[in-house]
N, C-alpha and C positions, 0 to 999 in steps of 0.2 A: 504494499499500500504505500502511496506517494504521501511523505509526511505533510507536504502543504496542504493536500487535500483533506486529509484527517484533521489538521489543525485549523481548516477554513482560512487560510492565508495565502498570500501570493508566494510562488517558489522563490527560493533564495538561490543565490549565485551557485552553492554546493548543489542543490537539486537539479538545477540545469546542466551543471558539469557532469554529475553522475549519470543523469539521463543520456546525455551525449556519449560518454564512454561506453555504457551499456549498448547503446544503438550500435556504435561502431564495432563492437565485439559481435553483436549479432549479425551485423552486414558481413563481416569477415568469415564467419562460420557458413554462411550458405553456399558459397561457391566451393568450399572445401569439403561440403557435404558432412560437416560436423553436426548432423541431426540428432535429437535425443539428448541434447545437452543443455544445460541452463546456465545462465550467467550468474556468478556469486561474487560477492565482495569479500575477500579475505585480506584483512588489514587495509592496504591502500591498493591492492592488485584485484583486477577483474579477472576471475578465472573460470573455467568451464568445468562443471560437475554433471555427472550422468543425472537425468530426472529422477530415476528411482531413488538415487542417494539424496538428492534435494528435497524429496517429499517423503522420505521414510519416517522421519521424526518429526513430531510437532515442535515447532520453536516457539517459545513463550518469552514474555518479558519479565524479568525479575520484579516481584511485586514492590519491592523496595524502591524501585525506579519511579513507580506511580506515585508513592508517598512523596518522594522528593519533588516530582512534577507539580504536586498539588500545591506546594508553596507558592509557585509562580501562576498556575493556571486555575486554581480553585477547584 
């Protein structure tokens, strides 16, 4: 989910930059027939991982992060 959509705000520079990076990696994957892979962010690198690996485990947000965010967003 895009952060700026969830927060009902305009996309920031980082949002636009990350969307562009993921788009470039997707475009690069098509002619190489790198199908069945998903783009993932590992640190600051965009890498490709198998779809099965990307979706095998539910990824959740640590509840303490929600508590920290309440200070700013209520």
